[in-house]
N, CA, C, O and the ligand as a Tripos MOL2 file, in Angstrom:
@<TRIPOS>MOLECULE
protein
  249   247    63     0     0
PROTEIN
NO_CHARGES

@<TRIPOS>ATOM
      1 N         -21.7500  -24.9040   -0.2300 N.3       1 MET1
      2 CA        -20.2840  -24.6470   -0.2860 C.3       1 MET1
      3 C         -19.6120  -25.7650   -1.0750 C.2       1 MET1
      4 O         -20.0300  -26.9220   -1.0270 O.2       1 MET1
      5 N         -18.5720  -25.3970   -1.7930 N.am      2 GLU2
      6 CA        -17.7960  -26.3220   -2.5430 C.3       2 GLU2
      7 C         -17.1240  -27.3230   -1.5190 C.2       2 GLU2
      8 O         -16.7590  -26.9490   -0.4050 O.2       2 GLU2
      9 N         -16.9920  -28.5560   -1.9520 N.am      3 PRO3
     10 CA        -16.3040  -29.4820   -1.0130 C.3       3 PRO3
     11 C         -14.8550  -29.1460   -0.7300 C.2       3 PRO3
     12 O         -14.3380  -29.4340    0.3500 O.2       3 PRO3
     13 N         -14.1710  -28.5050   -1.7520 N.am      4 LEU4
     14 CA        -12.8080  -28.1210   -1.5720 C.3       4 LEU4
     15 C         -12.6490  -26.6800   -1.8940 C.2       4 LEU4
     16 O         -13.2620  -26.2160   -2.8560 O.2       4 LEU4
     17 N         -11.8740  -25.9340   -1.1630 N.am      5 SER5
     18 CA        -11.6230  -24.5590   -1.5980 C.3       5 SER5
     19 C         -10.1710  -24.2120   -1.2740 C.2       5 SER5
     20 O          -9.5380  -24.7810   -0.3840 O.2       5 SER5
     21 N          -9.7060  -23.2860   -2.0170 N.am      6 GLU6
     22 CA         -8.3500  -22.7780   -1.7990 C.3       6 GLU6
     23 C          -8.2930  -21.5970   -0.8410 C.2       6 GLU6
     24 O          -9.1100  -20.6830   -0.9550 O.2       6 GLU6
     25 N          -7.3890  -21.5890    0.0630 N.am      7 HIS7
     26 CA         -7.2820  -20.5060    1.0070 C.3       7 HIS7
     27 C          -5.8260  -20.0000    0.9440 C.2       7 HIS7
     28 O          -4.8550  -20.7260    1.1590 O.2       7 HIS7
     29 N          -5.7610  -18.7240    0.6370 N.am      8 ARG8
     30 CA         -4.4300  -18.1160    0.5170 C.3       8 ARG8
     31 C          -4.0290  -17.4240    1.8420 C.2       8 ARG8
     32 O          -4.7600  -16.6130    2.4120 O.2       8 ARG8
     33 N          -2.8490  -17.7950    2.2750 N.am      9 THR9
     34 CA         -2.3580  -17.1870    3.5060 C.3       9 THR9
     35 C          -0.8410  -17.0470    3.3990 C.2       9 THR9
     36 O          -0.2920  -17.1190    2.3000 O.2       9 THR9
     37 N          -0.1830  -16.8550    4.4890 N.am     10 HIS10
     38 CA          1.2340  -16.7750    4.4880 C.3      10 HIS10
     39 C           1.8820  -17.7240    5.4990 C.2      10 HIS10
     40 O           1.3300  -17.9340    6.5790 O.2      10 HIS10
     41 N           3.0000  -18.2790    5.1820 N.am     11 CYS11
     42 CA          3.6910  -19.1420    6.0440 C.3      11 CYS11
     43 C           4.1230  -18.4380    7.3700 C.2      11 CYS11
     44 O           4.7430  -17.3770    7.3020 O.2      11 CYS11
     45 N           3.8150  -18.9920    8.5570 N.am     12 PRO12
     46 CA          4.1540  -18.3190    9.8060 C.3      12 PRO12
     47 C           5.6990  -18.3180   10.0910 C.2      12 PRO12
     48 O           6.1740  -17.5950   10.9670 O.2      12 PRO12
     49 N           6.4600  -19.1500    9.3240 N.am     13 TYR13
     50 CA          7.8720  -19.2140    9.4940 C.3      13 TYR13
     51 C           8.6520  -18.2780    8.5100 C.2      13 TYR13
     52 O           9.4620  -17.4440    8.9130 O.2      13 TYR13
     53 N           8.3640  -18.4660    7.2600 N.am     14 CYS14
     54 CA          9.2060  -17.7000    6.2700 C.3      14 CYS14
     55 C           8.3670  -16.5260    5.6190 C.2      14 CYS14
     56 O           8.9130  -15.6970    4.8910 O.2      14 CYS14
     57 N           7.0900  -16.4950    5.8970 N.am     15 GLY15
     58 CA          6.2740  -15.3260    5.3830 C.3      15 GLY15
     59 C           5.9130  -15.4220    3.9280 C.2      15 GLY15
     60 O           5.3000  -14.5020    3.3870 O.2      15 GLY15
     61 N           6.2740  -16.5150    3.2700 N.am     16 GLU16
     62 CA          5.9460  -16.6830    1.8400 C.3      16 GLU16
     63 C           4.5260  -16.9510    1.6740 C.2      16 GLU16
     64 O           3.9530  -17.6770    2.4850 O.2      16 GLU16
     65 N           3.8560  -16.3820    0.6060 N.am     17 PRO17
     66 CA          2.4850  -16.7080    0.3660 C.3      17 PRO17
     67 C           2.2910  -18.1460    0.0400 C.2      17 PRO17
     68 O           3.0460  -18.6850   -0.7690 O.2      17 PRO17
     69 N           1.2880  -18.8290    0.6400 N.am     18 ILE18
     70 CA          1.0260  -20.2120    0.4240 C.3      18 ILE18
     71 C          -0.4300  -20.3450    0.1620 C.2      18 ILE18
     72 O          -1.2280  -19.5180    0.6040 O.2      18 ILE18
     73 N          -0.8050  -21.4150   -0.5790 N.am     19 THR19
     74 CA         -2.2030  -21.7310   -0.8790 C.3      19 THR19
     75 C          -2.5240  -23.0560   -0.2350 C.2      19 THR19
     76 O          -1.8680  -24.0510   -0.5440 O.2      19 THR19
     77 N          -3.5330  -23.1170    0.6740 N.am     20 LEU20
     78 CA         -3.9240  -24.3500    1.3210 C.3      20 LEU20
     79 C          -5.2290  -24.8070    0.6100 C.2      20 LEU20
     80 O          -6.0800  -24.0090    0.2160 O.2      20 LEU20
     81 N          -5.3180  -26.1410    0.4780 N.am     21 LEU21
     82 CA         -6.5550  -26.7260   -0.0920 C.3      21 LEU21
     83 C          -7.3460  -27.2320    1.1320 C.2      21 LEU21
     84 O          -6.9180  -28.1420    1.8420 O.2      21 LEU21
     85 N          -8.5330  -26.5980    1.3510 N.am     22 ILE22
     86 CA         -9.3120  -26.8960    2.5180 C.3      22 ILE22
     87 C         -10.3790  -27.8670    2.0730 C.2      22 ILE22
     88 O         -11.1260  -27.6310    1.1230 O.2      22 ILE22
     89 N         -10.4210  -29.0060    2.8220 N.am     23 ASP23
     90 CA        -11.4310  -30.0460    2.5540 C.3      23 ASP23
     91 C         -12.5570  -29.9140    3.5960 C.2      23 ASP23
     92 O         -12.4220  -30.2880    4.7610 O.2      23 ASP23
     93 N         -13.6960  -29.3470    3.0900 N.am     24 HIS24
     94 CA        -14.8120  -29.0170    3.9790 C.3      24 HIS24
     95 C         -15.5520  -30.2410    4.4180 C.2      24 HIS24
     96 O         -16.3270  -30.1650    5.3710 O.2      24 HIS24
     97 N         -15.3590  -31.3570    3.7830 N.am     25 SER25
     98 CA        -16.0740  -32.5900    4.1670 C.3      25 SER25
     99 C         -15.5940  -33.0640    5.5780 C.2      25 SER25
    100 O         -16.2630  -33.8770    6.2170 O.2      25 SER25
    101 N         -14.4630  -32.5590    6.0340 N.am     26 GLY26
    102 CA        -13.9830  -32.9350    7.3230 C.3      26 GLY26
    103 C         -14.4430  -32.0840    8.3910 C.2      26 GLY26
    104 O         -14.0760  -32.3420    9.5380 O.2      26 GLY26
    105 N         -15.2660  -31.0150    8.1450 N.am     27 GLY27
    106 CA        -15.6960  -30.1720    9.2010 C.3      27 GLY27
    107 C         -14.6070  -29.3930    9.8330 C.2      27 GLY27
    108 O         -13.5300  -29.2580    9.2520 O.2      27 GLY27
    109 N         -14.8440  -28.8640   11.0240 N.am     28 SER28
    110 CA        -13.8080  -28.1400   11.7230 C.3      28 SER28
    111 C         -12.6680  -29.1630   12.0690 C.2      28 SER28
    112 O         -12.9530  -30.2750   12.5150 O.2      28 SER28
    113 N         -11.4310  -28.7860   11.8650 N.am     29 GLN29
    114 CA        -10.3000  -29.7310   11.9460 C.3      29 GLN29
    115 C          -9.0070  -28.9480   12.1220 C.2      29 GLN29
    116 O          -8.9450  -27.7430   11.8800 O.2      29 GLN29
    117 N          -8.0030  -29.6500   12.5390 N.am     30 SER30
    118 CA         -6.6940  -29.0630   12.5420 C.3      30 SER30
    119 C          -5.7000  -30.1960   12.0410 C.2      30 SER30
    120 O          -5.8710  -31.3860   12.3020 O.2      30 SER30
    121 N          -4.7180  -29.7340   11.3460 N.am     31 TYR31
    122 CA         -3.7320  -30.7310   10.8430 C.3      31 TYR31
    123 C          -2.4260  -29.9680   10.5520 C.2      31 TYR31
    124 O          -2.3630  -28.7390   10.5750 O.2      31 TYR31
    125 N          -1.4070  -30.7640   10.2810 N.am     32 VAL32
    126 CA         -0.1250  -30.1800   10.0610 C.3      32 VAL32
    127 C           0.2490  -30.3360    8.5850 C.2      32 VAL32
    128 O           0.1450  -31.4440    8.0590 O.2      32 VAL32
    129 N           0.6840  -29.2610    7.8850 N.am     33 GLU33
    130 CA          1.0720  -29.2510    6.5450 C.3      33 GLU33
    131 C           2.4400  -28.6320    6.4530 C.2      33 GLU33
    132 O           2.6760  -27.5480    6.9890 O.2      33 GLU33
    133 N           3.3410  -29.3060    5.7820 N.am     34 ASP34
    134 CA          4.7020  -28.6690    5.6090 C.3      34 ASP34
    135 C           4.6950  -27.5690    4.6130 C.2      34 ASP34
    136 O           4.1270  -27.7160    3.5300 O.2      34 ASP34
    137 N           5.2970  -26.4850    4.9370 N.am     35 CYS35
    138 CA          5.4690  -25.3230    4.0340 C.3      35 CYS35
    139 C           6.2380  -25.8200    2.8000 C.2      35 CYS35
    140 O           7.2730  -26.4760    2.9220 O.2      35 CYS35
    141 N           5.7060  -25.4910    1.6000 N.am     36 PHE36
    142 CA          6.4770  -25.9970    0.4590 C.3      36 PHE36
    143 C           7.6770  -25.1550    0.0760 C.2      36 PHE36
    144 O           8.4320  -25.4910   -0.8370 O.2      36 PHE36
    145 N           7.8420  -24.0240    0.8140 N.am     37 VAL37
    146 CA          8.9960  -23.2290    0.5380 C.3      37 VAL37
    147 C          10.0710  -23.5330    1.5620 C.2      37 VAL37
    148 O          11.2100  -23.7660    1.1580 O.2      37 VAL37
    149 N           9.7860  -23.5490    2.9010 N.am     38 CYS38
    150 CA         10.8430  -23.7210    3.9150 C.3      38 CYS38
    151 C          10.7330  -25.1060    4.5290 C.2      38 CYS38
    152 O          11.5970  -25.4810    5.3220 O.2      38 CYS38
    153 N           9.7270  -25.8680    4.2050 N.am     39 CYS39
    154 CA          9.5180  -27.2930    4.6790 C.3      39 CYS39
    155 C           9.2980  -27.4160    6.1710 C.2      39 CYS39
    156 O           9.4740  -28.5030    6.7220 O.2      39 CYS39
    157 N           8.9110  -26.3150    6.8620 N.am     40 GLN40
    158 CA          8.6380  -26.4120    8.2610 C.3      40 GLN40
    159 C           7.1670  -26.7580    8.4810 C.2      40 GLN40
    160 O           6.3430  -26.4610    7.6160 O.2      40 GLN40
    161 N           6.8030  -27.3850    9.6290 N.am     41 PRO41
    162 CA          5.4920  -27.9050    9.9040 C.3      41 PRO41
    163 C           4.5230  -26.7470   10.2850 C.2      41 PRO41
    164 O           4.7210  -26.1210   11.3260 O.2      41 PRO41
    165 N           3.5240  -26.4630    9.5000 N.am     42 ILE42
    166 CA          2.5190  -25.4280    9.7930 C.3      42 ILE42
    167 C           1.2910  -26.0810   10.3410 C.2      42 ILE42
    168 O           0.7870  -27.0250    9.7320 O.2      42 ILE42
    169 N           0.7730  -25.6220   11.4770 N.am     43 VAL43
    170 CA         -0.4610  -26.1260   12.0120 C.3      43 VAL43
    171 C          -1.6020  -25.3090   11.4090 C.2      43 VAL43
    172 O          -1.6720  -24.0850   11.5270 O.2      43 VAL43
    173 N          -2.4870  -26.0580   10.7590 N.am     44 VAL44
    174 CA         -3.6020  -25.3910   10.0280 C.3      44 VAL44
    175 C          -4.8720  -25.7610   10.8820 C.2      44 VAL44
    176 O          -5.1990  -26.9290   11.0930 O.2      44 VAL44
    177 N          -5.5480  -24.6880   11.3470 N.am     45 GLN45
    178 CA         -6.8040  -24.8690   12.0560 C.3      45 GLN45
    179 C          -7.9920  -24.3220   11.2610 C.2      45 GLN45
    180 O          -8.0700  -23.1280   10.9740 O.2      45 GLN45
    181 N          -8.9210  -25.2340   10.9100 N.am     46 VAL46
    182 CA        -10.0950  -24.8290   10.1420 C.3      46 VAL46
    183 C         -11.3220  -24.8300   11.0410 C.2      46 VAL46
    184 O         -11.6380  -25.8400   11.6710 O.2      46 VAL46
    185 N         -12.0450  -23.6360   11.1010 N.am     47 ALA47
    186 CA        -13.2460  -23.6030   11.8520 C.3      47 ALA47
    187 C         -14.3920  -23.3660   10.8470 C.2      47 ALA47
    188 O         -14.4620  -22.3550   10.1480 O.2      47 ALA47
    189 N         -15.2670  -24.3530   10.8300 N.am     48 GLU48
    190 CA        -16.3810  -24.3450    9.8430 C.3      48 GLU48
    191 C         -17.6030  -23.6430   10.5390 C.2      48 GLU48
    192 O         -17.9820  -23.9810   11.6600 O.2      48 GLU48
    193 N         -18.2030  -22.6340    9.7950 N.am     49 GLY49
    194 CA        -19.4230  -22.0420   10.2480 C.3      49 GLY49
    195 C         -20.5250  -22.4250    9.2790 C.2      49 GLY49
    196 O         -20.2840  -23.1800    8.3380 O.2      49 GLY49
    197 N         -21.7900  -21.8920    9.5040 N.am     50 GLU50
    198 CA        -22.8640  -22.2370    8.6030 C.3      50 GLU50
    199 C         -22.6850  -21.6150    7.2020 C.2      50 GLU50
    200 O         -22.9720  -22.2430    6.1830 O.2      50 GLU50
    201 N         -22.2220  -20.4190    7.1910 N.am     51 ALA51
    202 CA        -22.1100  -19.7470    5.8800 C.3      51 ALA51
    203 C         -20.6880  -19.4370    5.4880 C.2      51 ALA51
    204 O         -20.4390  -18.9930    4.3670 O.2      51 ALA51
    205 N         -19.7800  -19.6530    6.3550 N.am     52 ALA52
    206 CA        -18.3910  -19.2640    6.1190 C.3      52 ALA52
    207 C         -17.4850  -20.1170    6.9390 C.2      52 ALA52
    208 O         -17.9220  -20.8980    7.7840 O.2      52 ALA52
    209 N         -16.2370  -19.9620    6.6830 N.am     53 TYR53
    210 CA        -15.2410  -20.6940    7.4880 C.3      53 TYR53
    211 C         -14.0310  -19.8140    7.7000 C.2      53 TYR53
    212 O         -13.8020  -18.8530    6.9650 O.2      53 TYR53
    213 N         -13.2600  -20.1580    8.7150 N.am     54 SER54
    214 CA        -12.0460  -19.4130    8.9400 C.3      54 SER54
    215 C         -10.8430  -20.3750    9.0270 C.2      54 SER54
    216 O         -10.9770  -21.5370    9.4100 O.2      54 SER54
    217 N          -9.7030  -19.8600    8.6680 N.am     55 VAL55
    218 CA         -8.4730  -20.7180    8.7080 C.3      55 VAL55
    219 C          -7.4430  -19.9450    9.4450 C.2      55 VAL55
    220 O          -7.2560  -18.7580    9.1740 O.2      55 VAL55
    221 N          -6.7690  -20.5590   10.3630 N.am     56 GLU56
    222 CA         -5.6430  -20.0410   11.0180 C.3      56 GLU56
    223 C          -4.4250  -20.8680   10.8650 C.2      56 GLU56
    224 O          -4.5030  -22.0950   10.9310 O.2      56 GLU56
    225 N          -3.2810  -20.2440   10.6620 N.am     57 VAL57
    226 CA         -2.0400  -21.0180   10.5960 C.3      57 VAL57
    227 C          -1.1020  -20.5280   11.7210 C.2      57 VAL57
    228 O          -1.0450  -19.3440   12.0510 O.2      57 VAL57
    229 N          -0.3910  -21.4830   12.2740 N.am     58 SER58
    230 CA          0.5740  -21.0980   13.3930 C.3      58 SER58
    231 C           1.7520  -22.1110   13.3680 C.2      58 SER58
    232 O           1.6250  -23.2200   12.8490 O.2      58 SER58
    233 N           2.8110  -21.7200   13.9040 N.am     59 PRO59
    234 CA          3.9830  -22.6570   14.0670 C.3      59 PRO59
    235 C           3.7020  -23.8290   14.8780 C.2      59 PRO59
    236 O           2.9420  -23.6860   15.8370 O.2      59 PRO59
    237 N           4.2020  -24.9580   14.6340 N.am     60 GLU60
    238 CA          3.8630  -26.1370   15.3400 C.3      60 GLU60
    239 C           4.1750  -26.1080   16.8570 C.2      60 GLU60
    240 O           3.4360  -26.6530   17.6770 O.2      60 GLU60
    241 N           5.2670  -25.4700   17.1770 N.am     61 ASN61
    242 CA          5.6790  -25.4980   18.6300 C.3      61 ASN61
    243 C           5.3030  -24.1400   19.2720 C.2      61 ASN61
    244 O           5.9300  -23.7680   20.2640 O.2      61 ASN61
    245 N           4.3630  -23.4250   18.7820 N.am     62 ASP62
    246 CA          3.8870  -22.1890   19.4350 C.3      62 ASP62
    247 C           3.1230  -22.4150   20.7070 C.2      62 ASP62
    248 O           2.6770  -21.4560   21.3380 O.2      62 ASP62
    249 ZN          7.6360  -21.3730    5.0380 Zn       63 ZN63
@<TRIPOS>BOND
     1     1     2 1
     2     2     3 1
     3     3     4 2
     4     3     5 am
     5     5     6 1
     6     6     7 1
     7     7     8 2
     8     7     9 am
     9     9    10 1
    10    10    11 1
    11    11    12 2
    12    11    13 am
    13    13    14 1
    14    14    15 1
    15    15    16 2
    16    15    17 am
    17    17    18 1
    18    18    19 1
    19    19    20 2
    20    19    21 am
    21    21    22 1
    22    22    23 1
    23    23    24 2
    24    23    25 am
    25    25    26 1
    26    26    27 1
    27    27    28 2
    28    27    29 am
    29    29    30 1
    30    30    31 1
    31    31    32 2
    32    31    33 am
    33    33    34 1
    34    34    35 1
    35    35    36 2
    36    35    37 am
    37    37    38 1
    38    38    39 1
    39    39    40 2
    40    39    41 am
    41    41    42 1
    42    42    43 1
    43    43    44 2
    44    43    45 am
    45    45    46 1
    46    46    47 1
    47    47    48 2
    48    47    49 am
    49    49    50 1
    50    50    51 1
    51    51    52 2
    52    51    53 am
    53    53    54 1
    54    54    55 1
    55    55    56 2
    56    55    57 am
    57    57    58 1
    58    58    59 1
    59    59    60 2
    60    59    61 am
    61    61    62 1
    62    62    63 1
    63    63    64 2
    64    63    65 am
    65    65    66 1
    66    66    67 1
    67    67    68 2
    68    67    69 am
    69    69    70 1
    70    70    71 1
    71    71    72 2
    72    71    73 am
    73    73    74 1
    74    74    75 1
    75    75    76 2
    76    75    77 am
    77    77    78 1
    78    78    79 1
    79    79    80 2
    80    79    81 am
    81    81    82 1
    82    82    83 1
    83    83    84 2
    84    83    85 am
    85    85    86 1
    86    86    87 1
    87    87    88 2
    88    87    89 am
    89    89    90 1
    90    90    91 1
    91    91    92 2
    92    91    93 am
    93    93    94 1
    94    94    95 1
    95    95    96 2
    96    95    97 am
    97    97    98 1
    98    98    99 1
    99    99   100 2
   100    99   101 am
   101   101   102 1
   102   102   103 1
   103   103   104 2
   104   103   105 am
   105   105   106 1
   106   106   107 1
   107   107   108 2
   108   107   109 am
   109   109   110 1
   110   110   111 1
   111   111   112 2
   112   111   113 am
   113   113   114 1
   114   114   115 1
   115   115   116 2
   116   115   117 am
   117   117   118 1
   118   118   119 1
   119   119   120 2
   120   119   121 am
   121   121   122 1
   122   122   123 1
   123   123   124 2
   124   123   125 am
   125   125   126 1
   126   126   127 1
   127   127   128 2
   128   127   129 am
   129   129   130 1
   130   130   131 1
   131   131   132 2
   132   131   133 am
   133   133   134 1
   134   134   135 1
   135   135   136 2
   136   135   137 am
   137   137   138 1
   138   138   139 1
   139   139   140 2
   140   139   141 am
   141   141   142 1
   142   142   143 1
   143   143   144 2
   144   143   145 am
   145   145   146 1
   146   146   147 1
   147   147   148 2
   148   147   149 am
   149   149   150 1
   150   150   151 1
   151   151   152 2
   152   151   153 am
   153   153   154 1
   154   154   155 1
   155   155   156 2
   156   155   157 am
   157   157   158 1
   158   158   159 1
   159   159   160 2
   160   159   161 am
   161   161   162 1
   162   162   163 1
   163   163   164 2
   164   163   165 am
   165   165   166 1
   166   166   167 1
   167   167   168 2
   168   167   169 am
   169   169   170 1
   170   170   171 1
   171   171   172 2
   172   171   173 am
   173   173   174 1
   174   174   175 1
   175   175   176 2
   176   175   177 am
   177   177   178 1
   178   178   179 1
   179   179   180 2
   180   179   181 am
   181   181   182 1
   182   182   183 1
   183   183   184 2
   184   183   185 am
   185   185   186 1
   186   186   187 1
   187   187   188 2
   188   187   189 am
   189   189   190 1
   190   190   191 1
   191   191   192 2
   192   191   193 am
   193   193   194 1
   194   194   195 1
   195   195   196 2
   196   195   197 am
   197   197   198 1
   198   198   199 1
   199   199   200 2
   200   199   201 am
   201   201   202 1
   202   202   203 1
   203   203   204 2
   204   203   205 am
   205   205   206 1
   206   206   207 1
   207   207   208 2
   208   207   209 am
   209   209   210 1
   210   210   211 1
   211   211   212 2
   212   211   213 am
   213   213   214 1
   214   214   215 1
   215   215   216 2
   216   215   217 am
   217   217   218 1
   218   218   219 1
   219   219   220 2
   220   219   221 am
   221   221   222 1
   222   222   223 1
   223   223   224 2
   224   223   225 am
   225   225   226 1
   226   226   227 1
   227   227   228 2
   228   227   229 am
   229   229   230 1
   230   230   231 1
   231   231   232 2
   232   231   233 am
   233   233   234 1
   234   234   235 1
   235   235   236 2
   236   235   237 am
   237   237   238 1
   238   238   239 1
   239   239   240 2
   240   239   241 am
   241   241   242 1
   242   242   243 1
   243   243   244 2
   244   243   245 am
   245   245   246 1
   246   246   247 1
   247   247   248 2
@<TRIPOS>SUBSTRUCTURE
     1 MET1         2 RESIDUE 1 A MET
     2 GLU2         6 RESIDUE 1 A GLU
     3 PRO3        10 RESIDUE 1 A PRO
     4 LEU4        14 RESIDUE 1 A LEU
     5 SER5        18 RESIDUE 1 A SER
     6 GLU6        22 RESIDUE 1 A GLU
     7 HIS7        26 RESIDUE 1 A HIS
     8 ARG8        30 RESIDUE 1 A ARG
     9 THR9        34 RESIDUE 1 A THR
    10 HIS10       38 RESIDUE 1 A HIS
    11 CYS11       42 RESIDUE 1 A CYS
    12 PRO12       46 RESIDUE 1 A PRO
    13 TYR13       50 RESIDUE 1 A TYR
    14 CYS14       54 RESIDUE 1 A CYS
    15 GLY15       58 RESIDUE 1 A GLY
    16 GLU16       62 RESIDUE 1 A GLU
    17 PRO17       66 RESIDUE 1 A PRO
    18 ILE18       70 RESIDUE 1 A ILE
    19 THR19       74 RESIDUE 1 A THR
    20 LEU20       78 RESIDUE 1 A LEU
    21 LEU21       82 RESIDUE 1 A LEU
    22 ILE22       86 RESIDUE 1 A ILE
    23 ASP23       90 RESIDUE 1 A ASP
    24 HIS24       94 RESIDUE 1 A HIS
    25 SER25       98 RESIDUE 1 A SER
    26 GLY26      102 RESIDUE 1 A GLY
    27 GLY27      106 RESIDUE 1 A GLY
    28 SER28      110 RESIDUE 1 A SER
    29 GLN29      114 RESIDUE 1 A GLN
    30 SER30      118 RESIDUE 1 A SER
    31 TYR31      122 RESIDUE 1 A TYR
    32 VAL32      126 RESIDUE 1 A VAL
    33 GLU33      130 RESIDUE 1 A GLU
    34 ASP34      134 RESIDUE 1 A ASP
    35 CYS35      138 RESIDUE 1 A CYS
    36 PHE36      142 RESIDUE 1 A PHE
    37 VAL37      146 RESIDUE 1 A VAL
    38 CYS38      150 RESIDUE 1 A CYS
    39 CYS39      154 RESIDUE 1 A CYS
    40 GLN40      158 RESIDUE 1 A GLN
    41 PRO41      162 RESIDUE 1 A PRO
    42 ILE42      166 RESIDUE 1 A ILE
    43 VAL43      170 RESIDUE 1 A VAL
    44 VAL44      174 RESIDUE 1 A VAL
    45 GLN45      178 RESIDUE 1 A GLN
    46 VAL46      182 RESIDUE 1 A VAL
    47 ALA47      186 RESIDUE 1 A ALA
    48 GLU48      190 RESIDUE 1 A GLU
    49 GLY49      194 RESIDUE 1 A GLY
    50 GLU50      198 RESIDUE 1 A GLU
    51 ALA51      202 RESIDUE 1 A ALA
    52 ALA52      206 RESIDUE 1 A ALA
    53 TYR53      210 RESIDUE 1 A TYR
    54 SER54      214 RESIDUE 1 A SER
    55 VAL55      218 RESIDUE 1 A VAL
    56 GLU56      222 RESIDUE 1 A GLU
    57 VAL57      226 RESIDUE 1 A VAL
    58 SER58      230 RESIDUE 1 A SER
    59 PRO59      234 RESIDUE 1 A PRO
    60 GLU60      238 RESIDUE 1 A GLU
    61 ASN61      242 RESIDUE 1 A ASN
    62 ASP62      246 RESIDUE 1 A ASP
    63 ZN63       249 GROUP 0 **** ****
């Protein structure tokens, strides 16, 4: 797997399409990234598997 990959999703606040850069060297992780459209904090949760990974985004205070 590439060390970095782009993941396209939508902002949970404003619904705009956003592209996240996932750093696979960190393994499964969660972090907060501000939406570049509405500037609200998006919680990004990355779950790493052996052959694939999944990404979930949610509002910070959910
Ligand atoms: Zn947004």
